[in-house]
mmCIF file of the N, C-alpha and C atoms, coordinates in Angstrom:
data_MODEL
# 
_entry.id   MODEL 
# 
loop_
_atom_site.group_PDB 
_atom_site.id 
_atom_site.type_symbol 
_atom_site.label_atom_id 
_atom_site.label_alt_id 
_atom_site.label_comp_id 
_atom_site.label_asym_id 
_atom_site.label_entity_id 
_atom_site.label_seq_id 
_atom_site.pdbx_PDB_ins_code 
_atom_site.Cartn_x 
_atom_site.Cartn_y 
_atom_site.Cartn_z 
_atom_site.occupancy 
_atom_site.B_iso_or_equiv 
_atom_site.pdbx_formal_charge 
_atom_site.auth_seq_id 
_atom_site.auth_comp_id 
_atom_site.auth_asym_id 
_atom_site.auth_atom_id 
_atom_site.pdbx_PDB_model_num 
ATOM 1   N N  . MET A 1 1  ? 98.157 139.101 91.874  1.00 0.00 ? 1  MET A N  1 
ATOM 2   C CA . MET A 1 1  ? 97.225 138.738 92.955  1.00 0.00 ? 1  MET A CA 1 
ATOM 3   C C  . MET A 1 1  ? 96.557 137.400 92.607  1.00 0.00 ? 1  MET A C  1 
ATOM 4   N N  . GLU A 1 2  ? 96.946 136.569 93.546  1.00 0.00 ? 2  GLU A N  1 
ATOM 5   C CA . GLU A 1 2  ? 96.427 134.982 93.329  1.00 0.00 ? 2  GLU A CA 1 
ATOM 6   C C  . GLU A 1 2  ? 94.758 135.044 93.517  1.00 0.00 ? 2  GLU A C  1 
ATOM 7   N N  . THR A 1 3  ? 94.321 134.147 92.603  1.00 0.00 ? 3  THR A N  1 
ATOM 8   C CA . THR A 1 3  ? 92.559 133.945 92.808  1.00 0.00 ? 3  THR A CA 1 
ATOM 9   C C  . THR A 1 3  ? 92.452 133.120 94.245  1.00 0.00 ? 3  THR A C  1 
ATOM 10  N N  . GLN A 1 4  ? 91.540 132.961 94.790  1.00 0.00 ? 4  GLN A N  1 
ATOM 11  C CA . GLN A 1 4  ? 91.267 132.392 95.878  1.00 0.00 ? 4  GLN A CA 1 
ATOM 12  C C  . GLN A 1 4  ? 89.934 131.616 95.498  1.00 0.00 ? 4  GLN A C  1 
ATOM 13  N N  . VAL A 1 5  ? 90.120 130.542 95.839  1.00 0.00 ? 5  VAL A N  1 
ATOM 14  C CA . VAL A 1 5  ? 89.343 129.266 95.548  1.00 0.00 ? 5  VAL A CA 1 
ATOM 15  C C  . VAL A 1 5  ? 89.356 128.421 96.704  1.00 0.00 ? 5  VAL A C  1 
ATOM 16  N N  . LYS A 1 6  ? 88.010 127.872 96.773  1.00 0.00 ? 6  LYS A N  1 
ATOM 17  C CA . LYS A 1 6  ? 87.721 126.731 97.545  1.00 0.00 ? 6  LYS A CA 1 
ATOM 18  C C  . LYS A 1 6  ? 87.101 125.311 97.017  1.00 0.00 ? 6  LYS A C  1 
ATOM 19  N N  . LYS A 1 7  ? 87.443 124.431 97.863  1.00 0.00 ? 7  LYS A N  1 
ATOM 20  C CA . LYS A 1 7  ? 87.369 123.251 97.484  1.00 0.00 ? 7  LYS A CA 1 
ATOM 21  C C  . LYS A 1 7  ? 85.992 122.715 98.103  1.00 0.00 ? 7  LYS A C  1 
ATOM 22  N N  . VAL A 1 8  ? 85.091 122.162 97.179  1.00 0.00 ? 8  VAL A N  1 
ATOM 23  C CA . VAL A 1 8  ? 83.952 121.644 97.205  1.00 0.00 ? 8  VAL A CA 1 
ATOM 24  C C  . VAL A 1 8  ? 83.543 120.222 96.797  1.00 0.00 ? 8  VAL A C  1 
ATOM 25  N N  . LYS A 1 9  ? 83.021 119.443 97.803  1.00 0.00 ? 9  LYS A N  1 
ATOM 26  C CA . LYS A 1 9  ? 82.606 118.088 97.666  1.00 0.00 ? 9  LYS A CA 1 
ATOM 27  C C  . LYS A 1 9  ? 81.470 118.229 96.882  1.00 0.00 ? 9  LYS A C  1 
ATOM 28  N N  . VAL A 1 10 ? 81.543 116.913 95.668  1.00 0.00 ? 10 VAL A N  1 
ATOM 29  C CA . VAL A 1 10 ? 80.281 117.004 94.792  1.00 0.00 ? 10 VAL A CA 1 
ATOM 30  C C  . VAL A 1 10 ? 80.119 115.829 94.347  1.00 0.00 ? 10 VAL A C  1 
ATOM 31  N N  . TYR A 1 11 ? 78.968 115.162 94.113  1.00 0.00 ? 11 TYR A N  1 
ATOM 32  C CA . TYR A 1 11 ? 78.424 113.836 93.375  1.00 0.00 ? 11 TYR A CA 1 
ATOM 33  C C  . TYR A 1 11 ? 78.166 114.253 92.158  1.00 0.00 ? 11 TYR A C  1 
ATOM 34  N N  . VAL A 1 12 ? 79.002 113.263 91.003  1.00 0.00 ? 12 VAL A N  1 
ATOM 35  C CA . VAL A 1 12 ? 78.763 113.572 89.862  1.00 0.00 ? 12 VAL A CA 1 
ATOM 36  C C  . VAL A 1 12 ? 78.457 112.627 89.005  1.00 0.00 ? 12 VAL A C  1 
ATOM 37  N N  . ARG A 1 13 ? 77.033 112.660 88.113  1.00 0.00 ? 13 ARG A N  1 
ATOM 38  C CA . ARG A 1 13 ? 76.474 111.451 87.395  1.00 0.00 ? 13 ARG A CA 1 
ATOM 39  C C  . ARG A 1 13 ? 76.925 111.723 85.967  1.00 0.00 ? 13 ARG A C  1 
ATOM 40  N N  . LEU A 1 14 ? 77.310 111.045 85.040  1.00 0.00 ? 14 LEU A N  1 
ATOM 41  C CA . LEU A 1 14 ? 77.814 111.017 84.019  1.00 0.00 ? 14 LEU A CA 1 
ATOM 42  C C  . LEU A 1 14 ? 76.447 110.725 83.027  1.00 0.00 ? 14 LEU A C  1 
ATOM 43  N N  . PHE A 1 15 ? 76.483 110.783 81.642  1.00 0.00 ? 15 PHE A N  1 
ATOM 44  C CA . PHE A 1 15 ? 75.619 110.337 80.858  1.00 0.00 ? 15 PHE A CA 1 
ATOM 45  C C  . PHE A 1 15 ? 75.404 108.898 80.537  1.00 0.00 ? 15 PHE A C  1 
ATOM 46  N N  . ASP A 1 16 ? 76.633 108.096 80.663  1.00 0.00 ? 16 ASP A N  1 
ATOM 47  C CA . ASP A 1 16 ? 76.836 106.982 80.420  1.00 0.00 ? 16 ASP A CA 1 
ATOM 48  C C  . ASP A 1 16 ? 76.458 106.306 81.740  1.00 0.00 ? 16 ASP A C  1 
ATOM 49  N N  . SER A 1 17 ? 75.769 106.617 82.680  1.00 0.00 ? 17 SER A N  1 
ATOM 50  C CA . SER A 1 17 ? 75.370 106.035 84.055  1.00 0.00 ? 17 SER A CA 1 
ATOM 51  C C  . SER A 1 17 ? 76.517 105.927 85.249  1.00 0.00 ? 17 SER A C  1 
ATOM 52  N N  . THR A 1 18 ? 77.589 106.390 84.914  1.00 0.00 ? 18 THR A N  1 
ATOM 53  C CA . THR A 1 18 ? 78.766 106.298 86.026  1.00 0.00 ? 18 THR A CA 1 
ATOM 54  C C  . THR A 1 18 ? 78.612 107.512 86.807  1.00 0.00 ? 18 THR A C  1 
ATOM 55  N N  . SER A 1 19 ? 79.029 107.186 87.882  1.00 0.00 ? 19 SER A N  1 
ATOM 56  C CA . SER A 1 19 ? 78.589 108.037 89.048  1.00 0.00 ? 19 SER A CA 1 
ATOM 57  C C  . SER A 1 19 ? 79.597 108.038 90.308  1.00 0.00 ? 19 SER A C  1 
ATOM 58  N N  . PHE A 1 20 ? 80.318 109.157 90.770  1.00 0.00 ? 20 PHE A N  1 
ATOM 59  C CA . PHE A 1 20 ? 80.933 109.271 91.873  1.00 0.00 ? 20 PHE A CA 1 
ATOM 60  C C  . PHE A 1 20 ? 81.233 110.028 92.316  1.00 0.00 ? 20 PHE A C  1 
ATOM 61  N N  . TRP A 1 21 ? 81.749 110.412 93.561  1.00 0.00 ? 21 TRP A N  1 
ATOM 62  C CA . TRP A 1 21 ? 82.151 111.761 94.501  1.00 0.00 ? 21 TRP A CA 1 
ATOM 63  C C  . TRP A 1 21 ? 83.307 112.156 94.114  1.00 0.00 ? 21 TRP A C  1 
ATOM 64  N N  . GLY A 1 22 ? 83.619 113.503 94.190  1.00 0.00 ? 22 GLY A N  1 
ATOM 65  C CA . GLY A 1 22 ? 85.136 114.061 94.327  1.00 0.00 ? 22 GLY A CA 1 
ATOM 66  C C  . GLY A 1 22 ? 84.641 115.312 94.914  1.00 0.00 ? 22 GLY A C  1 
ATOM 67  N N  . TYR A 1 23 ? 86.018 116.127 94.495  1.00 0.00 ? 23 TYR A N  1 
ATOM 68  C CA . TYR A 1 23 ? 85.911 117.558 94.577  1.00 0.00 ? 23 TYR A CA 1 
ATOM 69  C C  . TYR A 1 23 ? 86.442 118.361 93.513  1.00 0.00 ? 23 TYR A C  1 
ATOM 70  N N  . VAL A 1 24 ? 85.550 119.627 93.555  1.00 0.00 ? 24 VAL A N  1 
ATOM 71  C CA . VAL A 1 24 ? 86.043 120.720 92.463  1.00 0.00 ? 24 VAL A CA 1 
ATOM 72  C C  . VAL A 1 24 ? 86.413 122.026 93.164  1.00 0.00 ? 24 VAL A C  1 
ATOM 73  N N  . TYR A 1 25 ? 87.096 123.088 92.508  1.00 0.00 ? 25 TYR A N  1 
ATOM 74  C CA . TYR A 1 25 ? 87.362 123.883 93.103  1.00 0.00 ? 25 TYR A CA 1 
ATOM 75  C C  . TYR A 1 25 ? 86.862 125.307 92.306  1.00 0.00 ? 25 TYR A C  1 
ATOM 76  N N  . VAL A 1 26 ? 86.306 125.579 93.313  1.00 0.00 ? 26 VAL A N  1 
ATOM 77  C CA . VAL A 1 26 ? 85.024 126.835 92.991  1.00 0.00 ? 26 VAL A CA 1 
ATOM 78  C C  . VAL A 1 26 ? 85.815 127.762 93.311  1.00 0.00 ? 26 VAL A C  1 
ATOM 79  N N  . LYS A 1 27 ? 86.017 129.415 92.644  1.00 0.00 ? 27 LYS A N  1 
ATOM 80  C CA . LYS A 1 27 ? 86.620 130.541 92.885  1.00 0.00 ? 27 LYS A CA 1 
ATOM 81  C C  . LYS A 1 27 ? 85.709 131.046 94.299  1.00 0.00 ? 27 LYS A C  1 
ATOM 82  N N  . THR A 1 28 ? 86.354 131.798 95.239  1.00 0.00 ? 28 THR A N  1 
ATOM 83  C CA . THR A 1 28 ? 85.558 131.872 96.314  1.00 0.00 ? 28 THR A CA 1 
ATOM 84  C C  . THR A 1 28 ? 84.545 133.104 95.955  1.00 0.00 ? 28 THR A C  1 
ATOM 85  N N  . GLY A 1 29 ? 83.593 132.966 96.539  1.00 0.00 ? 29 GLY A N  1 
ATOM 86  C CA . GLY A 1 29 ? 82.490 133.897 95.968  1.00 0.00 ? 29 GLY A CA 1 
ATOM 87  C C  . GLY A 1 29 ? 81.383 133.189 94.947  1.00 0.00 ? 29 GLY A C  1 
ATOM 88  N N  . LYS A 1 30 ? 81.711 132.298 94.070  1.00 0.00 ? 30 LYS A N  1 
ATOM 89  C CA . LYS A 1 30 ? 81.099 131.344 93.129  1.00 0.00 ? 30 LYS A CA 1 
ATOM 90  C C  . LYS A 1 30 ? 80.600 130.381 93.460  1.00 0.00 ? 30 LYS A C  1 
ATOM 91  N N  . ARG A 1 31 ? 79.707 129.932 92.912  1.00 0.00 ? 31 ARG A N  1 
ATOM 92  C CA . ARG A 1 31 ? 79.022 128.383 93.032  1.00 0.00 ? 31 ARG A CA 1 
ATOM 93  C C  . ARG A 1 31 ? 79.343 127.552 92.067  1.00 0.00 ? 31 ARG A C  1 
ATOM 94  N N  . VAL A 1 32 ? 79.130 126.096 92.324  1.00 0.00 ? 32 VAL A N  1 
ATOM 95  C CA . VAL A 1 32 ? 79.554 125.266 91.462  1.00 0.00 ? 32 VAL A CA 1 
ATOM 96  C C  . VAL A 1 32 ? 78.586 125.309 90.240  1.00 0.00 ? 32 VAL A C  1 
ATOM 97  N N  . GLN A 1 33 ? 77.675 125.818 90.581  1.00 0.00 ? 33 GLN A N  1 
ATOM 98  C CA . GLN A 1 33 ? 76.532 126.499 89.007  1.00 0.00 ? 33 GLN A CA 1 
ATOM 99  C C  . GLN A 1 33 ? 77.492 127.142 88.121  1.00 0.00 ? 33 GLN A C  1 
ATOM 100 N N  . ASP A 1 34 ? 78.117 128.093 88.686  1.00 0.00 ? 34 ASP A N  1 
ATOM 101 C CA . ASP A 1 34 ? 78.585 128.965 87.813  1.00 0.00 ? 34 ASP A CA 1 
ATOM 102 C C  . ASP A 1 34 ? 80.046 128.391 87.306  1.00 0.00 ? 34 ASP A C  1 
ATOM 103 N N  . LEU A 1 35 ? 80.771 127.547 88.054  1.00 0.00 ? 35 LEU A N  1 
ATOM 104 C CA . LEU A 1 35 ? 81.769 126.438 87.404  1.00 0.00 ? 35 LEU A CA 1 
ATOM 105 C C  . LEU A 1 35 ? 80.908 125.824 86.233  1.00 0.00 ? 35 LEU A C  1 
ATOM 106 N N  . MET A 1 36 ? 79.705 125.266 86.240  1.00 0.00 ? 36 MET A N  1 
ATOM 107 C CA . MET A 1 36 ? 79.120 124.474 85.297  1.00 0.00 ? 36 MET A CA 1 
ATOM 108 C C  . MET A 1 36 ? 78.877 125.340 84.019  1.00 0.00 ? 36 MET A C  1 
ATOM 109 N N  . ASN A 1 37 ? 78.807 126.255 84.630  1.00 0.00 ? 37 ASN A N  1 
ATOM 110 C CA . ASN A 1 37 ? 78.060 127.245 83.425  1.00 0.00 ? 37 ASN A CA 1 
ATOM 111 C C  . ASN A 1 37 ? 79.366 128.141 82.660  1.00 0.00 ? 37 ASN A C  1 
ATOM 112 N N  . ASP A 1 38 ? 80.658 128.080 83.243  1.00 0.00 ? 38 ASP A N  1 
ATOM 113 C CA . ASP A 1 38 ? 81.452 128.983 82.613  1.00 0.00 ? 38 ASP A CA 1 
ATOM 114 C C  . ASP A 1 38 ? 81.950 128.761 80.992  1.00 0.00 ? 38 ASP A C  1 
ATOM 115 N N  . GLU A 1 39 ? 82.688 129.331 80.721  1.00 0.00 ? 39 GLU A N  1 
ATOM 116 C CA . GLU A 1 39 ? 83.105 129.081 78.986  1.00 0.00 ? 39 GLU A CA 1 
ATOM 117 C C  . GLU A 1 39 ? 84.279 127.675 78.902  1.00 0.00 ? 39 GLU A C  1 
ATOM 118 N N  . ARG A 1 40 ? 84.833 127.375 79.928  1.00 0.00 ? 40 ARG A N  1 
ATOM 119 C CA . ARG A 1 40 ? 85.613 125.825 79.780  1.00 0.00 ? 40 ARG A CA 1 
ATOM 120 C C  . ARG A 1 40 ? 84.620 124.985 79.316  1.00 0.00 ? 40 ARG A C  1 
ATOM 121 N N  . LYS A 1 41 ? 85.434 124.095 78.632  1.00 0.00 ? 41 LYS A N  1 
ATOM 122 C CA . LYS A 1 41 ? 84.861 122.838 78.218  1.00 0.00 ? 41 LYS A CA 1 
ATOM 123 C C  . LYS A 1 41 ? 85.116 121.746 79.210  1.00 0.00 ? 41 LYS A C  1 
ATOM 124 N N  . PHE A 1 42 ? 86.085 121.823 80.075  1.00 0.00 ? 42 PHE A N  1 
ATOM 125 C CA . PHE A 1 42 ? 86.311 120.674 80.601  1.00 0.00 ? 42 PHE A CA 1 
ATOM 126 C C  . PHE A 1 42 ? 86.878 121.006 82.463  1.00 0.00 ? 42 PHE A C  1 
ATOM 127 N N  . ILE A 1 43 ? 86.590 120.243 83.135  1.00 0.00 ? 43 ILE A N  1 
ATOM 128 C CA . ILE A 1 43 ? 86.947 120.782 84.403  1.00 0.00 ? 43 ILE A CA 1 
ATOM 129 C C  . ILE A 1 43 ? 87.517 119.833 84.936  1.00 0.00 ? 43 ILE A C  1 
ATOM 130 N N  . PRO A 1 44 ? 88.569 119.943 86.024  1.00 0.00 ? 44 PRO A N  1 
ATOM 131 C CA . PRO A 1 44 ? 89.638 119.190 86.528  1.00 0.00 ? 44 PRO A CA 1 
ATOM 132 C C  . PRO A 1 44 ? 88.550 118.975 87.777  1.00 0.00 ? 44 PRO A C  1 
ATOM 133 N N  . LEU A 1 45 ? 88.931 117.575 88.409  1.00 0.00 ? 45 LEU A N  1 
ATOM 134 C CA . LEU A 1 45 ? 87.795 117.064 89.516  1.00 0.00 ? 45 LEU A CA 1 
ATOM 135 C C  . LEU A 1 45 ? 88.991 116.139 90.280  1.00 0.00 ? 45 LEU A C  1 
ATOM 136 N N  . GLU A 1 46 ? 88.795 116.022 91.455  1.00 0.00 ? 46 GLU A N  1 
ATOM 137 C CA . GLU A 1 46 ? 89.610 115.227 92.355  1.00 0.00 ? 46 GLU A CA 1 
ATOM 138 C C  . GLU A 1 46 ? 88.685 114.183 92.876  1.00 0.00 ? 46 GLU A C  1 
ATOM 139 N N  . LYS A 1 47 ? 88.885 112.964 91.975  1.00 0.00 ? 47 LYS A N  1 
ATOM 140 C CA . LYS A 1 47 ? 87.703 111.833 92.273  1.00 0.00 ? 47 LYS A CA 1 
ATOM 141 C C  . LYS A 1 47 ? 87.993 110.940 93.551  1.00 0.00 ? 47 LYS A C  1 
ATOM 142 N N  . LEU A 1 48 ? 87.230 110.636 94.056  1.00 0.00 ? 48 LEU A N  1 
ATOM 143 C CA . LEU A 1 48 ? 87.129 110.235 95.804  1.00 0.00 ? 48 LEU A CA 1 
ATOM 144 C C  . LEU A 1 48 ? 87.225 108.612 95.252  1.00 0.00 ? 48 LEU A C  1 
ATOM 145 N N  . GLU A 1 49 ? 88.601 108.178 95.720  1.00 0.00 ? 49 GLU A N  1 
ATOM 146 C CA . GLU A 1 49 ? 88.554 106.336 95.331  1.00 0.00 ? 49 GLU A CA 1 
ATOM 147 C C  . GLU A 1 49 ? 88.043 105.828 96.529  1.00 0.00 ? 49 GLU A C  1 
ATOM 148 N N  . GLU A 1 50 ? 87.651 104.555 96.433  1.00 0.00 ? 50 GLU A N  1 
ATOM 149 C CA . GLU A 1 50 ? 86.901 103.512 97.509  1.00 0.00 ? 50 GLU A CA 1 
ATOM 150 C C  . GLU A 1 50 ? 88.241 102.323 97.851  1.00 0.00 ? 50 GLU A C  1 
ATOM 151 N N  . GLN A 1 51 ? 88.295 102.167 98.814  1.00 0.00 ? 51 GLN A N  1 
ATOM 152 C CA . GLN A 1 51 ? 89.162 101.229 99.351  1.00 0.00 ? 51 GLN A CA 1 
ATOM 153 C C  . GLN A 1 51 ? 88.550 100.075 100.225 1.00 0.00 ? 51 GLN A C  1 
ATOM 154 N N  . ARG A 1 52 ? 88.538 98.983  99.667  1.00 0.00 ? 52 ARG A N  1 
ATOM 155 C CA . ARG A 1 52 ? 87.983 97.769  100.100 1.00 0.00 ? 52 ARG A CA 1 
ATOM 156 C C  . ARG A 1 52 ? 86.448 98.247  100.258 1.00 0.00 ? 52 ARG A C  1 
ATOM 157 N N  . GLY A 1 53 ? 85.697 99.258  99.479  1.00 0.00 ? 53 GLY A N  1 
ATOM 158 C CA . GLY A 1 53 ? 84.254 99.326  99.451  1.00 0.00 ? 53 GLY A CA 1 
ATOM 159 C C  . GLY A 1 53 ? 84.159 100.396 100.316 1.00 0.00 ? 53 GLY A C  1 
ATOM 160 N N  . VAL A 1 54 ? 85.143 101.089 101.012 1.00 0.00 ? 54 VAL A N  1 
ATOM 161 C CA . VAL A 1 54 ? 84.738 102.515 101.901 1.00 0.00 ? 54 VAL A CA 1 
ATOM 162 C C  . VAL A 1 54 ? 85.321 103.639 101.251 1.00 0.00 ? 54 VAL A C  1 
ATOM 163 N N  . LYS A 1 55 ? 84.660 104.607 101.085 1.00 0.00 ? 55 LYS A N  1 
ATOM 164 C CA . LYS A 1 55 ? 84.787 105.904 100.589 1.00 0.00 ? 55 LYS A CA 1 
ATOM 165 C C  . LYS A 1 55 ? 85.681 106.682 101.442 1.00 0.00 ? 55 LYS A C  1 
ATOM 166 N N  . SER A 1 56 ? 86.941 107.198 100.807 1.00 0.00 ? 56 SER A N  1 
ATOM 167 C CA . SER A 1 56 ? 87.837 107.723 101.972 1.00 0.00 ? 56 SER A CA 1 
ATOM 168 C C  . SER A 1 56 ? 87.976 109.338 101.504 1.00 0.00 ? 56 SER A C  1 
ATOM 169 N N  . ASP A 1 57 ? 87.784 110.228 102.001 1.00 0.00 ? 57 ASP A N  1 
ATOM 170 C CA . ASP A 1 57 ? 87.774 111.497 101.673 1.00 0.00 ? 57 ASP A CA 1 
ATOM 171 C C  . ASP A 1 57 ? 89.402 112.131 101.464 1.00 0.00 ? 57 ASP A C  1 
ATOM 172 N N  . ASP A 1 58 ? 90.402 111.354 102.090 1.00 0.00 ? 58 ASP A N  1 
ATOM 173 C CA . ASP A 1 58 ? 91.443 111.594 101.546 1.00 0.00 ? 58 ASP A CA 1 
ATOM 174 C C  . ASP A 1 58 ? 92.441 110.818 100.568 1.00 0.00 ? 58 ASP A C  1 
ATOM 175 N N  . THR A 1 59 ? 91.784 109.818 100.011 1.00 0.00 ? 59 THR A N  1 
ATOM 176 C CA . THR A 1 59 ? 92.296 109.116 98.695  1.00 0.00 ? 59 THR A CA 1 
ATOM 177 C C  . THR A 1 59 ? 91.704 109.434 97.507  1.00 0.00 ? 59 THR A C  1 
ATOM 178 N N  . TYR A 1 60 ? 92.442 110.062 96.441  1.00 0.00 ? 60 TYR A N  1 
ATOM 179 C CA . TYR A 1 60 ? 91.417 110.520 95.246  1.00 0.00 ? 60 TYR A CA 1 
ATOM 180 C C  . TYR A 1 60 ? 92.605 110.477 93.943  1.00 0.00 ? 60 TYR A C  1 
ATOM 181 N N  . VAL A 1 61 ? 91.934 110.565 93.063  1.00 0.00 ? 61 VAL A N  1 
ATOM 182 C CA . VAL A 1 61 ? 93.025 110.632 91.793  1.00 0.00 ? 61 VAL A CA 1 
ATOM 183 C C  . VAL A 1 61 ? 92.556 111.682 91.013  1.00 0.00 ? 61 VAL A C  1 
ATOM 184 N N  . THR A 1 62 ? 93.098 112.544 90.267  1.00 0.00 ? 62 THR A N  1 
ATOM 185 C CA . THR A 1 62 ? 92.529 113.652 89.647  1.00 0.00 ? 62 THR A CA 1 
ATOM 186 C C  . THR A 1 62 ? 92.075 113.493 88.238  1.00 0.00 ? 62 THR A C  1 
ATOM 187 N N  . VAL A 1 63 ? 90.924 113.938 87.644  1.00 0.00 ? 63 VAL A N  1 
ATOM 188 C CA . VAL A 1 63 ? 90.448 113.522 86.403  1.00 0.00 ? 63 VAL A CA 1 
ATOM 189 C C  . VAL A 1 63 ? 90.222 114.839 85.812  1.00 0.00 ? 63 VAL A C  1 
ATOM 190 N N  . VAL A 1 64 ? 90.062 114.949 84.627  1.00 0.00 ? 64 VAL A N  1 
ATOM 191 C CA . VAL A 1 64 ? 89.532 116.096 83.434  1.00 0.00 ? 64 VAL A CA 1 
ATOM 192 C C  . VAL A 1 64 ? 88.476 115.647 83.292  1.00 0.00 ? 64 VAL A C  1 
ATOM 193 N N  . LEU A 1 65 ? 86.939 115.948 83.518  1.00 0.00 ? 65 LEU A N  1 
ATOM 194 C CA . LEU A 1 65 ? 85.980 115.713 82.878  1.00 0.00 ? 65 LEU A CA 1 
ATOM 195 C C  . LEU A 1 65 ? 85.348 116.777 81.614  1.00 0.00 ? 65 LEU A C  1 
ATOM 196 N N  . HIS A 1 66 ? 84.859 116.177 80.413  1.00 0.00 ? 66 HIS A N  1 
ATOM 197 C CA . HIS A 1 66 ? 84.219 117.060 79.749  1.00 0.00 ? 66 HIS A CA 1 
ATOM 198 C C  . HIS A 1 66 ? 82.733 117.316 80.133  1.00 0.00 ? 66 HIS A C  1 
ATOM 199 N N  . LYS A 1 67 ? 82.619 118.971 80.019  1.00 0.00 ? 67 LYS A N  1 
ATOM 200 C CA . LYS A 1 67 ? 81.440 119.192 80.864  1.00 0.00 ? 67 LYS A CA 1 
ATOM 201 C C  . LYS A 1 67 ? 80.183 118.339 80.088  1.00 0.00 ? 67 LYS A C  1 
ATOM 202 N N  . ASP A 1 68 ? 80.118 118.095 78.832  1.00 0.00 ? 68 ASP A N  1 
ATOM 203 C CA . ASP A 1 68 ? 78.737 117.621 77.814  1.00 0.00 ? 68 ASP A CA 1 
ATOM 204 C C  . ASP A 1 68 ? 78.724 116.461 78.365  1.00 0.00 ? 68 ASP A C  1 
ATOM 205 N N  . GLY A 1 69 ? 79.632 115.763 78.992  1.00 0.00 ? 69 GLY A N  1 
ATOM 206 C CA . GLY A 1 69 ? 79.677 114.221 79.303  1.00 0.00 ? 69 GLY A CA 1 
ATOM 207 C C  . GLY A 1 69 ? 79.161 113.828 80.731  1.00 0.00 ? 69 GLY A C  1 
ATOM 208 N N  . ILE A 1 70 ? 78.604 115.355 81.362  1.00 0.00 ? 70 ILE A N  1 
ATOM 209 C CA . ILE A 1 70 ? 78.237 115.357 82.845  1.00 0.00 ? 70 ILE A CA 1 
ATOM 210 C C  . ILE A 1 70 ? 76.304 115.458 82.800  1.00 0.00 ? 70 ILE A C  1 
ATOM 211 N N  . SER A 1 71 ? 75.888 114.497 83.314  1.00 0.00 ? 71 SER A N  1 
ATOM 212 C CA . SER A 1 71 ? 74.081 114.900 83.326  1.00 0.00 ? 71 SER A CA 1 
ATOM 213 C C  . SER A 1 71 ? 73.929 115.360 84.560  1.00 0.00 ? 71 SER A C  1 
ATOM 214 N N  . TYR A 1 72 ? 74.629 115.356 85.738  1.00 0.00 ? 72 TYR A N  1 
ATOM 215 C CA . TYR A 1 72 ? 73.948 115.449 87.019  1.00 0.00 ? 72 TYR A CA 1 
ATOM 216 C C  . TYR A 1 72 ? 75.636 115.876 88.094  1.00 0.00 ? 72 TYR A C  1 
ATOM 217 N N  . VAL A 1 73 ? 75.032 117.023 88.786  1.00 0.00 ? 73 VAL A N  1 
ATOM 218 C CA . VAL A 1 73 ? 76.062 117.402 89.711  1.00 0.00 ? 73 VAL A CA 1 
ATOM 219 C C  . VAL A 1 73 ? 75.464 117.830 90.937  1.00 0.00 ? 73 VAL A C  1 
ATOM 220 N N  . GLU A 1 74 ? 75.847 117.608 91.971  1.00 0.00 ? 74 GLU A N  1 
ATOM 221 C CA . GLU A 1 74 ? 75.064 117.716 93.133  1.00 0.00 ? 74 GLU A CA 1 
ATOM 222 C C  . GLU A 1 74 ? 76.176 118.357 94.339  1.00 0.00 ? 74 GLU A C  1 
ATOM 223 N N  . GLU A 1 75 ? 75.934 119.292 95.078  1.00 0.00 ? 75 GLU A N  1 
ATOM 224 C CA . GLU A 1 75 ? 76.830 119.799 96.155  1.00 0.00 ? 75 GLU A CA 1 
ATOM 225 C C  . GLU A 1 75 ? 76.734 119.160 97.063  1.00 0.00 ? 75 GLU A C  1 
ATOM 226 N N  . ARG A 1 76 ? 77.488 118.810 98.109  1.00 0.00 ? 76 ARG A N  1 
ATOM 227 C CA . ARG A 1 76 ? 77.390 117.884 99.167  1.00 0.00 ? 76 ARG A CA 1 
ATOM 228 C C  . ARG A 1 76 ? 78.275 119.098 100.159 1.00 0.00 ? 76 ARG A C  1 
# 
C-alpha cells in the first residue's frame, strides 16, 4: 500500500539568514511539525524560484536541507 502525502507550502529561514518559500510533502494526517521532528536528518523541499522579481508557484527546484541548518519553518 502506498503512503498518502500532501504538498504543504512553507516559508523557511536558515541559520545563515537565507530564507525562501517552498513545498514539503507531509504524510496525510501529519503536520509540518511532525516532519521536522522525525528521525530523518535531511528533508527534500521544492524551493520556489523568483523570475524577474515575481514568485511563481509553478517554478521550483528541488533541494535537500539538513534539519540542523533550519532555524524557522512556517506553514502557509
